[in-house]
A tleap script that builds the chain and sets N, CA, C and O, in Angstrom:
source leaprc.protein.ff14SB
mol = sequence {
  NMET ALA ARG SER ALA LYS PRO ASP THR ASN
  THR PRO ALA LEU PRO ALA THR TYR GLU GLU
  ALA LEU ALA GLU LEU GLU GLN LEU VAL GLY
  ARG MET GLU SER GLY ALA LEU PRO LEU ASP
  GLN LEU SER THR SER TYR ALA ARG GLY ALA
  GLN LEU LEU GLN PHE CYS ARG THR ARG LEU
  GLU ALA VAL GLU GLN GLN VAL LYS LEU LEU
  GLU ASP GLY GLN LEU LYS ARG TRP ASP GLU
  CALA
}
set mol.1.N position { 12.436 -9.129 42.193 }
set mol.1.CA position { 12.971 -9.742 40.999 }
set mol.1.C position { 12.073 -9.367 39.831 }
set mol.1.O position { 10.853 -9.506 39.912 }
set mol.2.N position { 12.674 -8.892 38.746 }
set mol.2.CA position { 11.910 -8.493 37.574 }
set mol.2.C position { 11.436 -9.725 36.808 }
set mol.2.O position { 12.168 -10.702 36.653 }
set mol.3.N position { 10.217 -9.654 36.344 }
set mol.3.CA position { 9.668 -10.752 35.559 }
set mol.3.C position { 10.075 -10.573 34.104 }
set mol.3.O position { 10.058 -9.460 33.578 }
set mol.4.N position { 10.435 -11.657 33.467 }
set mol.4.CA position { 10.786 -11.570 32.058 }
set mol.4.C position { 9.521 -11.532 31.222 }
set mol.4.O position { 8.500 -12.121 31.577 }
set mol.5.N position { 9.610 -10.832 30.113 }
set mol.5.CA position { 8.458 -10.735 29.222 }
set mol.5.C position { 8.227 -12.080 28.544 }
set mol.5.O position { 9.170 -12.750 28.123 }
set mol.6.N position { 6.976 -12.455 28.447 }
set mol.6.CA position { 6.632 -13.699 27.762 }
set mol.6.C position { 6.642 -13.441 26.255 }
set mol.6.O position { 6.232 -12.371 25.807 }
set mol.7.N position { 7.105 -14.410 25.479 }
set mol.7.CA position { 7.056 -14.223 24.023 }
set mol.7.C position { 5.617 -14.149 23.545 }
set mol.7.O position { 4.737 -14.815 24.089 }
set mol.8.N position { 5.383 -13.337 22.524 }
set mol.8.CA position { 4.054 -13.183 21.960 }
set mol.8.C position { 3.761 -14.372 21.057 }
set mol.8.O position { 4.332 -14.497 19.974 }
set mol.9.N position { 2.873 -15.239 21.509 }
set mol.9.CA position { 2.562 -16.439 20.732 }
set mol.9.C position { 1.614 -16.135 19.581 }
set mol.9.O position { 1.373 -17.007 18.746 }
set mol.10.N position { 1.068 -14.925 19.513 }
set mol.10.CA position { 0.168 -14.543 18.429 }
set mol.10.C position { 0.916 -14.005 17.218 }
set mol.10.O position { 0.315 -13.830 16.158 }
set mol.11.N position { 2.204 -13.742 17.350 }
set mol.11.CA position { 2.991 -13.216 16.250 }
set mol.11.C position { 3.323 -14.337 15.279 }
set mol.11.O position { 3.899 -15.352 15.671 }
set mol.12.N position { 2.957 -14.155 14.003 }
set mol.12.CA position { 3.274 -15.199 13.023 }
set mol.12.C position { 4.781 -15.338 12.840 }
set mol.12.O position { 5.537 -14.380 13.010 }
set mol.13.N position { 5.194 -16.538 12.495 }
set mol.13.CA position { 6.616 -16.786 12.249 }
set mol.13.C position { 7.057 -16.010 11.023 }
set mol.13.O position { 6.254 -15.689 10.147 }
set mol.14.N position { 8.334 -15.717 10.976 }
set mol.14.CA position { 8.879 -15.038 9.801 }
set mol.14.C position { 8.904 -15.993 8.617 }
set mol.14.O position { 9.073 -17.199 8.794 }
set mol.15.N position { 8.738 -15.468 7.427 }
set mol.15.CA position { 8.797 -16.319 6.225 }
set mol.15.C position { 10.168 -16.967 6.091 }
set mol.15.O position { 11.143 -16.525 6.698 }
set mol.16.N position { 10.223 -18.010 5.294 }
set mol.16.CA position { 11.476 -18.738 5.103 }
set mol.16.C position { 12.421 -18.022 4.145 }
set mol.16.O position { 13.638 -18.186 4.232 }
set mol.17.N position { 11.865 -17.230 3.233 }
set mol.17.CA position { 12.709 -16.592 2.225 }
set mol.17.C position { 12.444 -15.097 2.147 }
set mol.17.O position { 11.422 -14.593 2.613 }
set mol.18.N position { 13.398 -14.412 1.542 }
set mol.18.CA position { 13.268 -12.980 1.284 }
set mol.18.C position { 12.043 -12.708 0.409 }
set mol.18.O position { 11.269 -11.789 0.674 }
set mol.19.N position { 11.882 -13.525 -0.643 }
set mol.19.CA position { 10.780 -13.324 -1.585 }
set mol.19.C position { 9.418 -13.461 -0.905 }
set mol.19.O position { 8.498 -12.696 -1.193 }
set mol.20.N position { 9.291 -14.429 -0.010 }
set mol.20.CA position { 8.037 -14.605 0.720 }
set mol.20.C position { 7.774 -13.414 1.635 }
set mol.20.O position { 6.643 -12.937 1.732 }
set mol.21.N position { 8.810 -12.940 2.300 }
set mol.21.CA position { 8.666 -11.798 3.192 }
set mol.21.C position { 8.287 -10.546 2.412 }
set mol.21.O position { 7.430 -9.775 2.845 }
set mol.22.N position { 8.917 -10.347 1.274 }
set mol.22.CA position { 8.621 -9.187 0.449 }
set mol.22.C position { 7.185 -9.233 -0.070 }
set mol.22.O position { 6.499 -8.211 -0.080 }
set mol.23.N position { 6.729 -10.403 -0.499 }
set mol.23.CA position { 5.357 -10.546 -0.986 }
set mol.23.C position { 4.356 -10.241 0.127 }
set mol.23.O position { 3.366 -9.544 -0.097 }
set mol.24.N position { 4.614 -10.762 1.321 }
set mol.24.CA position { 3.713 -10.489 2.446 }
set mol.24.C position { 3.715 -9.005 2.786 }
set mol.24.O position { 2.667 -8.419 3.058 }
set mol.25.N position { 4.897 -8.404 2.767 }
set mol.25.CA position { 5.018 -6.977 3.069 }
set mol.25.C position { 4.257 -6.139 2.047 }
set mol.25.O position { 3.568 -5.188 2.417 }
set mol.26.N position { 4.373 -6.479 0.778 }
set mol.26.CA position { 3.653 -5.740 -0.264 }
set mol.26.C position { 2.141 -5.861 -0.091 }
set mol.26.O position { 1.419 -4.878 -0.265 }
set mol.27.N position { 1.656 -7.051 0.248 }
set mol.27.CA position { 0.227 -7.240 0.490 }
set mol.27.C position { -0.234 -6.429 1.696 }
set mol.27.O position { -1.302 -5.817 1.680 }
set mol.28.N position { 0.580 -6.437 2.728 }
set mol.28.CA position { 0.270 -5.711 3.952 }
set mol.28.C position { 0.187 -4.215 3.694 }
set mol.28.O position { -0.741 -3.551 4.156 }
set mol.29.N position { 1.143 -3.693 2.965 }
set mol.29.CA position { 1.152 -2.265 2.639 }
set mol.29.C position { -0.078 -1.908 1.807 }
set mol.29.O position { -0.695 -0.866 2.025 }
set mol.30.N position { -0.430 -2.764 0.861 }
set mol.30.CA position { -1.617 -2.528 0.050 }
set mol.30.C position { -2.882 -2.430 0.885 }
set mol.30.O position { -3.713 -1.547 0.669 }
set mol.31.N position { -3.024 -3.341 1.844 }
set mol.31.CA position { -4.202 -3.306 2.726 }
set mol.31.C position { -4.196 -2.057 3.598 }
set mol.31.O position { -5.238 -1.442 3.826 }
set mol.32.N position { -3.009 -1.688 4.084 }
set mol.32.CA position { -2.917 -0.499 4.932 }
set mol.32.C position { -3.237 0.765 4.136 }
set mol.32.O position { -3.931 1.653 4.630 }
set mol.33.N position { -2.737 0.846 2.915 }
set mol.33.CA position { -2.973 2.023 2.091 }
set mol.33.C position { -4.419 2.132 1.628 }
set mol.33.O position { -4.882 3.223 1.296 }
set mol.34.N position { -5.136 1.015 1.602 }
set mol.34.CA position { -6.528 1.045 1.158 }
set mol.34.C position { -7.420 1.808 2.133 }
set mol.34.O position { -8.489 2.295 1.762 }
set mol.35.N position { -6.972 1.907 3.374 }
set mol.35.CA position { -7.757 2.608 4.382 }
set mol.35.C position { -8.911 1.787 4.931 }
set mol.35.O position { -9.751 2.313 5.660 }
set mol.36.N position { -8.963 0.520 4.595 }
set mol.36.CA position { -10.083 -0.330 5.005 }
set mol.36.C position { -9.843 -1.059 6.324 }
set mol.36.O position { -10.753 -1.705 6.844 }
set mol.37.N position { -8.632 -0.966 6.869 }
set mol.37.CA position { -8.341 -1.696 8.106 }
set mol.37.C position { -8.806 -0.905 9.326 }
set mol.37.O position { -8.603 0.308 9.391 }
set mol.38.N position { -9.430 -1.580 10.294 }
set mol.38.CA position { -9.759 -0.919 11.557 }
set mol.38.C position { -8.470 -0.513 12.290 }
set mol.38.O position { -7.401 -1.066 12.030 }
set mol.39.N position { -8.582 0.431 13.181 }
set mol.39.CA position { -7.415 0.988 13.858 }
set mol.39.C position { -6.570 -0.067 14.563 }
set mol.39.O position { -5.344 -0.025 14.463 }
set mol.40.N position { -7.188 -1.012 15.273 }
set mol.40.CA position { -6.405 -2.025 15.981 }
set mol.40.C position { -5.656 -2.929 15.009 }
set mol.40.O position { -4.526 -3.328 15.291 }
set mol.41.N position { -6.261 -3.259 13.874 }
set mol.41.CA position { -5.564 -4.064 12.869 }
set mol.41.C position { -4.474 -3.263 12.178 }
set mol.41.O position { -3.453 -3.817 11.773 }
set mol.42.N position { -4.687 -1.975 12.045 }
set mol.42.CA position { -3.675 -1.117 11.446 }
set mol.42.C position { -2.414 -1.113 12.303 }
set mol.42.O position { -1.301 -1.183 11.781 }
set mol.43.N position { -2.590 -1.032 13.602 }
set mol.43.CA position { -1.457 -1.053 14.526 }
set mol.43.C position { -0.713 -2.385 14.458 }
set mol.43.O position { 0.516 -2.411 14.409 }
set mol.44.N position { -1.454 -3.480 14.456 }
set mol.44.CA position { -0.858 -4.809 14.360 }
set mol.44.C position { -0.159 -4.987 13.022 }
set mol.44.O position { 0.927 -5.564 12.952 }
set mol.45.N position { -0.782 -4.491 11.963 }
set mol.45.CA position { -0.196 -4.598 10.624 }
set mol.45.C position { 1.090 -3.791 10.525 }
set mol.45.O position { 2.052 -4.222 9.889 }
set mol.46.N position { 1.108 -2.636 11.147 }
set mol.46.CA position { 2.309 -1.809 11.143 }
set mol.46.C position { 3.464 -2.540 11.836 }
set mol.46.O position { 4.593 -2.538 11.345 }
set mol.47.N position { 3.171 -3.161 12.974 }
set mol.47.CA position { 4.197 -3.896 13.713 }
set mol.47.C position { 4.711 -5.079 12.887 }
set mol.47.O position { 5.915 -5.334 12.855 }
set mol.48.N position { 3.815 -5.795 12.226 }
set mol.48.CA position { 4.224 -6.923 11.380 }
set mol.48.C position { 5.056 -6.420 10.201 }
set mol.48.O position { 6.053 -7.037 9.827 }
set mol.49.N position { 4.640 -5.305 9.625 }
set mol.49.CA position { 5.394 -4.718 8.522 }
set mol.49.C position { 6.804 -4.349 8.935 }
set mol.49.O position { 7.750 -4.573 8.181 }
set mol.50.N position { 6.956 -3.788 10.116 }
set mol.50.CA position { 8.288 -3.438 10.623 }
set mol.50.C position { 9.132 -4.697 10.804 }
set mol.50.O position { 10.328 -4.695 10.511 }
set mol.51.N position { 8.515 -5.758 11.283 }
set mol.51.CA position { 9.207 -7.038 11.465 }
set mol.51.C position { 9.660 -7.602 10.114 }
set mol.51.O position { 10.798 -8.051 9.977 }
set mol.52.N position { 8.777 -7.578 9.131 }
set mol.52.CA position { 9.118 -8.080 7.802 }
set mol.52.C position { 10.194 -7.224 7.141 }
set mol.52.O position { 11.089 -7.746 6.476 }
set mol.53.N position { 10.102 -5.924 7.325 }
set mol.53.CA position { 11.102 -5.025 6.750 }
set mol.53.C position { 12.483 -5.305 7.338 }
set mol.53.O position { 13.476 -5.323 6.611 }
set mol.54.N position { 12.548 -5.522 8.638 }
set mol.54.CA position { 13.829 -5.837 9.270 }
set mol.54.C position { 14.383 -7.162 8.754 }
set mol.54.O position { 15.585 -7.285 8.517 }
set mol.55.N position { 13.511 -8.147 8.580 }
set mol.55.CA position { 13.912 -9.442 8.029 }
set mol.55.C position { 14.510 -9.259 6.638 }
set mol.55.O position { 15.575 -9.800 6.339 }
set mol.56.N position { 13.821 -8.494 5.788 }
set mol.56.CA position { 14.311 -8.254 4.425 }
set mol.56.C position { 15.643 -7.521 4.434 }
set mol.56.O position { 16.552 -7.874 3.684 }
set mol.57.N position { 15.764 -6.509 5.273 }
set mol.57.CA position { 17.023 -5.758 5.354 }
set mol.57.C position { 18.177 -6.658 5.786 }
set mol.57.O position { 19.279 -6.566 5.246 }
set mol.58.N position { 17.919 -7.525 6.757 }
set mol.58.CA position { 18.956 -8.438 7.237 }
set mol.58.C position { 19.404 -9.375 6.128 }
set mol.58.O position { 20.600 -9.616 5.960 }
set mol.59.N position { 18.452 -9.905 5.370 }
set mol.59.CA position { 18.798 -10.797 4.253 }
set mol.59.C position { 19.591 -10.051 3.187 }
set mol.59.O position { 20.580 -10.570 2.670 }
set mol.60.N position { 19.165 -8.846 2.858 }
set mol.60.CA position { 19.878 -8.057 1.848 }
set mol.60.C position { 21.300 -7.727 2.295 }
set mol.60.O position { 22.236 -7.780 1.498 }
set mol.61.N position { 21.454 -7.389 3.564 }
set mol.61.CA position { 22.794 -7.095 4.083 }
set mol.61.C position { 23.684 -8.332 4.015 }
set mol.61.O position { 24.873 -8.223 3.712 }
set mol.62.N position { 23.124 -9.503 4.292 }
set mol.62.CA position { 23.902 -10.740 4.222 }
set mol.62.C position { 24.363 -11.005 2.796 }
set mol.62.O position { 25.509 -11.398 2.575 }
set mol.63.N position { 23.479 -10.793 1.832 }
set mol.63.CA position { 23.840 -10.997 0.434 }
set mol.63.C position { 24.883 -9.965 0.006 }
set mol.63.O position { 25.814 -10.288 -0.732 }
set mol.64.N position { 24.726 -8.742 0.462 }
set mol.64.CA position { 25.708 -7.702 0.150 }
set mol.64.C position { 27.091 -8.081 0.682 }
set mol.64.O position { 28.097 -7.869 0.004 }
set mol.65.N position { 27.142 -8.629 1.865 }
set mol.65.CA position { 28.420 -9.075 2.432 }
set mol.65.C position { 29.012 -10.212 1.603 }
set mol.65.O position { 30.225 -10.270 1.402 }
set mol.66.N position { 28.161 -11.111 1.124 }
set mol.66.CA position { 28.642 -12.213 0.288 }
set mol.66.C position { 29.236 -11.673 -1.006 }
set mol.66.O position { 30.283 -12.146 -1.450 }
set mol.67.N position { 28.589 -10.701 -1.607 }
set mol.67.CA position { 29.106 -10.099 -2.842 }
set mol.67.C position { 30.458 -9.457 -2.578 }
set mol.67.O position { 31.373 -9.588 -3.391 }
set mol.68.N position { 30.597 -8.769 -1.463 }
set mol.68.CA position { 31.881 -8.151 -1.117 }
set mol.68.C position { 32.964 -9.211 -0.973 }
set mol.68.O position { 34.093 -9.014 -1.422 }
set mol.69.N position { 32.625 -10.333 -0.348 }
set mol.69.CA position { 33.597 -11.409 -0.198 }
set mol.69.C position { 33.979 -11.996 -1.549 }
set mol.69.O position { 35.145 -12.305 -1.792 }
set mol.70.N position { 32.992 -12.148 -2.427 }
set mol.70.CA position { 33.267 -12.670 -3.765 }
set mol.70.C position { 34.165 -11.719 -4.546 }
set mol.70.O position { 35.044 -12.156 -5.288 }
set mol.71.N position { 33.945 -10.433 -4.379 }
set mol.71.CA position { 34.775 -9.445 -5.056 }
set mol.71.C position { 36.217 -9.507 -4.556 }
set mol.71.O position { 37.149 -9.175 -5.288 }
set mol.72.N position { 36.390 -9.928 -3.318 }
set mol.72.CA position { 37.733 -10.061 -2.738 }
set mol.72.C position { 38.342 -11.426 -3.036 }
set mol.72.O position { 39.438 -11.726 -2.564 }
set mol.73.N position { 37.649 -12.257 -3.811 }
set mol.73.CA position { 38.163 -13.568 -4.173 }
set mol.73.C position { 37.945 -14.632 -3.117 }
set mol.73.O position { 38.576 -15.688 -3.163 }
set mol.74.N position { 37.057 -14.369 -2.162 }
set mol.74.CA position { 36.774 -15.338 -1.111 }
set mol.74.C position { 35.337 -15.806 -1.273 }
set mol.74.O position { 34.456 -15.007 -1.590 }
set mol.75.N position { 35.098 -17.067 -1.062 }
set mol.75.CA position { 33.750 -17.601 -1.156 }
set mol.75.C position { 33.302 -18.057 0.218 }
set mol.75.O position { 33.982 -18.845 0.876 }
set mol.76.N position { 32.144 -17.551 0.651 }
set mol.76.CA position { 31.603 -17.900 1.949 }
set mol.76.C position { 30.082 -17.926 1.819 }
set mol.76.O position { 29.506 -17.049 1.174 }
set mol.77.N position { 29.431 -18.904 2.414 }
set mol.77.CA position { 27.966 -18.981 2.338 }
set mol.77.C position { 27.346 -17.702 2.902 }
set mol.77.O position { 27.829 -17.147 3.890 }
set mol.78.N position { 26.273 -17.245 2.260 }
set mol.78.CA position { 25.666 -15.978 2.674 }
set mol.78.C position { 25.085 -16.033 4.076 }
set mol.78.O position { 25.052 -15.008 4.757 }
set mol.79.N position { 24.628 -17.187 4.528 }
set mol.79.CA position { 24.046 -17.260 5.855 }
set mol.79.C position { 25.115 -17.340 6.947 }
set mol.79.O position { 24.784 -17.350 8.132 }
set mol.80.N position { 26.381 -17.396 6.563 }
set mol.80.CA position { 27.469 -17.351 7.532 }
set mol.80.C position { 28.015 -15.936 7.678 }
set mol.80.O position { 28.824 -15.674 8.568 }
set mol.81.N position { 27.587 -15.035 6.825 }
set mol.81.CA position { 28.108 -13.662 6.837 }
set mol.81.C position { 27.598 -12.915 8.042 }
set mol.81.O position { 27.926 -11.743 8.227 }
savepdb mol mol.pdb
quit
């Protein structure tokens, strides 16, 4: 029987808003670009950045769907899209 992977309890929770995620992502990129991060932190930072980027993309896609619905004369909450 295959063992299921345990969730990583060291991974920080995703931010509550797009703006918070974007701010964290910008700070993370700045630290990575500075070249001051050790290799192991660089790897962890890259993984967190990918997570934040996916979160932002998902939020943007939801808002884009809401705009499309509004253009069609239908109103639907963005988090239901």
